[in-house]
C-alpha positions as CSV (number, residue, x, y, z in Angstrom):
1,M,84.4,181.5,-31.1
2,S,86.3,178.3,-31.2
3,N,84.8,175.3,-30.6
4,R,87.7,173.3,-29.2
5,K,88.5,171.5,-26.0
6,P,89.2,173.3,-22.9
7,W,92.6,173.3,-21.8
8,S,93.6,173.9,-18.3
9,A,94.2,177.0,-17.0
10,S,97.2,176.4,-14.6
11,F,98.4,172.8,-15.1
12,K,100.3,171.6,-18.0
13,S,97.8,168.6,-18.0
14,E,95.0,170.5,-17.2
15,K,95.6,173.9,-18.7
16,W,96.6,172.7,-22.6
17,L,93.2,170.7,-22.9
18,W,91.6,174.4,-23.3
19,V,89.4,174.7,-20.5
20,P,89.7,178.2,-19.9
21,G,90.0,179.0,-16.0
22,I,91.7,175.5,-14.7
23,A,95.1,177.3,-13.7
24,L,93.6,178.9,-10.6
25,A,91.9,175.7,-10.2
26,I,95.7,174.3,-9.3
27,V,97.1,176.9,-8.1
28,L,95.1,177.4,-5.5
29,A,93.2,173.5,-5.3
30,F,96.6,172.7,-2.6
31,V,95.1,175.5,0.1
32,V,95.2,173.8,3.0
33,R,92.1,174.2,5.4
34,G,93.2,176.1,8.9
35,L,92.3,178.9,11.0
36,R,91.2,182.0,9.3
37,T,93.1,185.0,10.1
38,P,92.7,188.5,9.8
39,P,93.3,189.6,6.6
40,K,96.1,192.3,6.0
41,K,95.5,195.6,4.9
42,T,96.9,195.7,1.0
43,D,99.3,198.6,-0.3
44,L,98.0,198.8,-3.5
45,P,100.0,200.7,-6.4
46,N,98.4,204.1,-7.4
47,S,101.0,203.4,-11.0
48,E,101.2,200.3,-13.3
49,P,103.7,198.2,-11.5
50,T,106.7,196.2,-13.2
51,I,106.4,192.6,-12.6
52,S,109.1,190.1,-12.2
53,V,108.1,186.6,-14.3
54,Y,109.8,183.2,-14.1
55,M,109.5,182.3,-17.8
56,H,109.1,178.3,-16.9
57,E,110.2,177.4,-21.0
58,T,113.7,178.7,-20.5
59,G,114.7,179.3,-16.7
60,E,115.1,183.0,-17.1
61,V,113.7,186.1,-15.4
62,Q,112.1,188.9,-16.9
63,N,110.8,192.5,-16.0
64,M,107.9,193.5,-17.6
65,P,105.2,196.0,-17.2
66,L,102.3,194.4,-15.7
67,E,99.6,195.1,-18.5
68,T,101.9,193.3,-21.1
69,Y,102.4,190.8,-18.5
70,L,98.2,190.9,-18.3
71,E,98.0,190.4,-22.3
72,G,99.7,187.1,-22.4
73,V,97.6,185.7,-19.4
74,V,94.1,186.7,-20.5
75,A,95.7,184.6,-24.4
76,A,96.1,182.1,-22.4
77,E,93.6,181.8,-20.2
78,M,90.8,182.3,-22.3
79,D,90.2,181.8,-26.2
80,P,91.6,185.1,-27.6
81,T,88.8,184.8,-30.3
82,W,85.8,184.8,-27.5
83,P,83.6,187.8,-27.2
84,L,85.1,191.0,-26.0
85,E,83.4,191.7,-22.6
86,A,84.1,188.5,-21.8
87,L,87.5,189.0,-22.3
88,R,87.4,192.4,-20.6
89,A,86.0,190.4,-17.7
90,Q,89.2,187.9,-17.8
91,A,91.6,190.5,-17.9
92,I,90.1,192.8,-14.7
93,V,90.2,189.3,-12.7
94,A,93.6,188.3,-13.8
95,R,94.6,191.7,-12.9
96,T,93.1,191.7,-9.8
97,F,94.4,187.7,-9.0
98,T,97.9,189.2,-10.2
99,L,98.1,192.2,-7.8
100,K,96.3,189.8,-4.8
101,K,99.1,187.4,-5.1
102,M,101.9,189.7,-5.5
103,S,101.2,191.7,-2.4
104,E,101.2,187.8,-0.5
105,S,104.9,187.9,-2.1
106,G,104.4,186.1,-5.6
107,V,105.9,183.0,-6.2
108,P,108.8,182.3,-3.6
109,K,110.2,179.9,-4.5
110,R,111.2,181.6,-8.2
111,G,112.0,184.6,-6.1
112,T,109.8,186.1,-8.8
113,Q,106.2,188.0,-8.2
114,A,104.6,185.4,-10.9
115,S,105.8,182.4,-12.9
116,T,104.5,181.7,-16.4
117,D,104.5,177.8,-14.8
118,P,100.4,177.2,-14.5
119,N,101.6,174.7,-11.7
120,E,102.6,177.9,-9.8
121,F,100.6,181.1,-10.8
122,Q,98.3,181.9,-14.0
123,A,99.1,180.7,-17.5
124,Y,100.6,182.5,-19.8
125,N,101.0,182.6,-23.8
126,A,102.4,186.3,-25.5
127,Q,102.1,184.2,-29.1
128,R,98.5,184.0,-28.4
129,V,98.1,187.4,-28.2
130,N,95.8,189.3,-30.9
131,D,94.4,192.8,-31.3
132,R,91.3,191.7,-29.4
133,V,93.1,190.4,-26.2
134,K,94.7,194.2,-26.5
135,Q,92.1,196.2,-26.7
136,A,90.7,193.9,-23.6
137,V,93.3,195.0,-21.4
138,R,93.8,198.5,-23.1
139,E,90.0,198.9,-22.4
140,T,90.4,198.1,-18.8
141,R,93.6,199.2,-18.1
142,G,94.2,199.5,-13.8
143,Q,90.7,198.0,-13.4
144,I,90.2,195.2,-10.1
145,V,88.1,194.0,-8.2
146,L,87.9,195.3,-4.4
147,Y,85.1,193.9,-1.9
148,G,85.2,196.1,1.1
149,G,88.1,198.1,-0.1
150,E,90.7,195.2,-0.6
151,P,91.5,193.1,-3.8
152,I,89.3,190.0,-3.9
153,N,90.2,186.3,-4.7
154,A,89.9,186.5,-8.2
155,W,88.9,183.0,-8.4
156,F,87.6,181.4,-12.1
157,H,87.4,178.8,-13.9
158,A,86.0,177.1,-16.8
159,S,82.9,175.9,-16.1
160,S,80.2,176.0,-13.3
161,G,78.3,172.9,-14.3
162,G,75.3,175.2,-13.3
163,V,75.8,176.0,-10.2
164,T,78.8,178.1,-8.9
165,A,80.9,177.1,-5.3
166,S,81.9,178.5,-2.3
167,A,86.1,179.1,-1.2
168,V,85.7,176.1,1.0
169,E,83.9,173.2,-0.9
170,G,85.4,173.9,-4.5
171,L,89.0,174.6,-3.3
172,G,89.2,173.8,1.1
173,Y,89.9,177.5,1.5
174,N,89.6,178.9,4.5
175,K,92.6,181.0,5.6
176,E,90.0,183.8,5.4
177,K,86.2,184.7,4.6
178,T,85.3,184.8,1.3
179,P,81.4,186.5,1.4
180,Y,81.9,187.8,-2.5
181,V,82.1,183.7,-3.7
182,A,79.0,181.3,-2.7
183,P,77.2,179.0,-4.3
184,K,74.6,180.4,-7.2
185,D,72.7,179.1,-9.9
186,D,74.1,179.9,-12.9
187,V,74.0,179.9,-16.9
188,Q,72.8,176.9,-18.4
189,K,73.5,175.2,-21.0
190,E,77.3,175.2,-21.2
191,P,79.6,173.2,-23.6
192,T,81.5,171.4,-20.7
193,Q,79.2,170.6,-18.5
194,T,78.9,167.1,-17.9
195,W,81.5,164.4,-18.1
196,Y,82.5,160.6,-17.3
197,R,85.7,158.9,-16.5
198,T,86.8,155.6,-15.6
199,F,89.8,155.4,-13.4
200,S,92.4,152.7,-12.5
201,N,92.3,151.5,-8.8
202,S,96.3,152.1,-9.0
203,E,95.2,156.0,-9.8
204,V,92.9,156.4,-7.0
205,A,95.2,155.0,-4.4
206,Q,97.9,156.6,-5.2
207,A,96.2,160.2,-5.4
208,C,94.4,159.0,-1.7
209,T,98.4,158.4,-0.6
210,Q,99.4,161.8,-2.0
211,V,96.9,164.1,0.2
212,G,97.8,162.4,3.2
213,V,95.3,159.0,3.4
214,P,97.5,156.7,2.8
215,I,96.0,153.7,0.5
216,D,97.1,150.3,-1.1
217,R,94.3,149.5,-2.4
218,V,90.8,150.9,-2.9
219,E,88.2,148.3,-1.7
220,S,85.4,150.7,-1.4
221,I,84.8,154.6,-2.1
222,K,81.3,156.6,-2.4
223,I,81.0,160.6,-1.9
224,G,81.0,161.7,1.5
225,R,80.3,165.2,2.9
226,K,78.6,168.2,0.4
227,G,79.1,171.4,0.8
228,P,76.6,174.2,-0.1
229,S,76.1,173.5,-4.0
230,G,76.4,170.3,-4.1
231,R,80.4,169.6,-4.7
232,A,81.7,166.6,-2.7
233,E,84.1,167.8,-0.2
234,T,85.3,164.9,0.9
235,L,85.3,161.2,-0.4
236,I,85.3,158.3,1.9
237,V,88.0,155.2,0.5
238,N,87.9,152.4,2.1
239,G,86.1,154.1,5.6
240,K,88.9,157.0,5.2
241,E,87.8,160.4,4.7
242,V,89.4,162.1,1.7
243,P,89.6,166.1,1.3
244,A,88.0,166.3,-2.4
245,P,89.6,169.7,-4.0
246,S,93.6,168.5,-3.2
247,F,92.5,164.7,-4.4
248,R,90.8,165.9,-8.0
249,V,94.4,168.1,-8.1
250,A,96.0,164.9,-7.3
251,L,94.1,162.5,-9.6
252,G,94.3,164.7,-12.7
253,A,92.3,168.0,-12.1
254,A,92.0,167.3,-16.3
255,K,90.9,163.6,-15.8
256,M,88.3,164.6,-12.8
257,R,87.0,167.4,-14.5
258,S,85.1,168.9,-10.8
259,T,83.9,167.8,-7.7
260,L,80.3,168.5,-8.7
261,L,79.9,164.5,-8.9
262,D,77.0,163.2,-9.9
263,S,78.2,159.6,-8.7
264,V,81.2,157.4,-7.8
265,S,80.8,153.6,-7.9
266,M,82.9,150.2,-8.0
267,S,83.0,148.3,-11.6
268,G,85.1,145.5,-11.0
269,D,88.6,146.9,-10.1
270,S,88.0,150.4,-11.7
271,I,86.4,153.5,-10.3
272,V,83.7,155.1,-12.6
273,M,83.0,158.7,-11.5
274,K,80.3,160.8,-13.5
275,G,80.3,164.6,-12.4
276,R,79.3,168.2,-14.3
277,G,81.4,171.0,-14.5
278,Y,85.0,171.5,-15.4
279,G,87.5,173.2,-12.8
280,H,86.7,174.3,-8.5
281,G,83.8,176.1,-9.2
282,V,84.5,179.1,-7.2
283,G,84.1,182.5,-8.8
284,M,83.8,183.3,-12.6
285,S,82.9,180.8,-14.8
286,Q,84.6,181.3,-18.1
287,W,82.3,179.8,-20.3
288,G,79.4,181.6,-18.4
289,A,80.9,185.3,-19.1
290,F,81.1,183.8,-23.0
291,I,77.1,182.9,-22.6
292,L,76.7,186.3,-20.7
293,A,78.5,188.2,-23.2
294,Q,76.6,187.2,-26.3
295,R,73.8,188.0,-24.6
296,G,75.1,191.5,-24.1
297,K,76.3,191.7,-20.9
298,S,79.1,193.9,-19.9
299,A,82.4,193.2,-18.4
300,E,81.2,194.8,-15.1
301,D,78.0,193.0,-15.3
302,I,79.8,189.6,-15.7
303,I,82.0,190.0,-12.8
304,K,78.8,191.3,-10.6
305,Y,77.1,188.5,-11.2
306,Y,79.8,186.0,-10.1
307,Y,81.2,188.0,-7.0
308,S,78.6,189.9,-5.2
309,N,78.6,193.2,-3.4
310,V,82.0,193.9,-5.3
311,E,83.2,197.4,-7.0
312,I,85.6,197.9,-10.3
313,Q,88.4,200.4,-9.4
314,K,90.8,202.1,-11.3
315,Q,94.3,201.8,-9.6
316,W,96.2,203.8,-12.2
317,Q,95.5,205.4,-15.7
């Protein structure tokens, strides 16, 4: 395994730092809480589909087999030198995420089913594909994760900081019930578990304004409501409640690595944050998958560790 810094699995700012899994943090962190709507039955393909992909580097649209697309996703979302079972788990999760999003209209802004822009979809880098990645995708071909017969929201992140999150606290997601992701103690000794960061007053004020809470200058700040895992669901800035998941993305998901905050304080004109983990904390921890694979766990073991009461089904040969 390479000991490089994690990137941000979905933002250029956060993804290309090499912290696996932040891509989803970004794509999904702007989900706004609202009333839950009854889930629609997903029409799943029984043969490998072709996927239209917006290539944000060139502005072109490419059509490719979904399994070919997944090779580039797995190579970008996880270090290609990692244990095979971790890569296999990533392939299954990424395939599930892709099919789920395809069924929900993909990337309407681009008129495509996927995008290589990590702000819009999953990370993608075909140049990083190696034999190990190809093997992981090939050996899990067609496999997806289901809960109650429906594909799950296959969220993943770089490092949980020791405890995973619910979708509401980690992402502000309340569109539908997601009982398969719930706070639980995670494997320990993840290399990106603790972090410390100092932010300028203007950075924090601008982030608050960006998420709909206009602030000219930060006079006071503290952790507000916490969720079941201990993550901040809100921050209180100048007495105003600020949604923590979207605030994190606005501030910079590679800078404010998580909402699992140990402390938030003023230091002169600056704001100091200390926390644990990297990413939103929902679903599979990629560093956790790495550790479990090292312990001899299979891809199925890893997936069922992070997603409760799910099954893995082969959709096509």
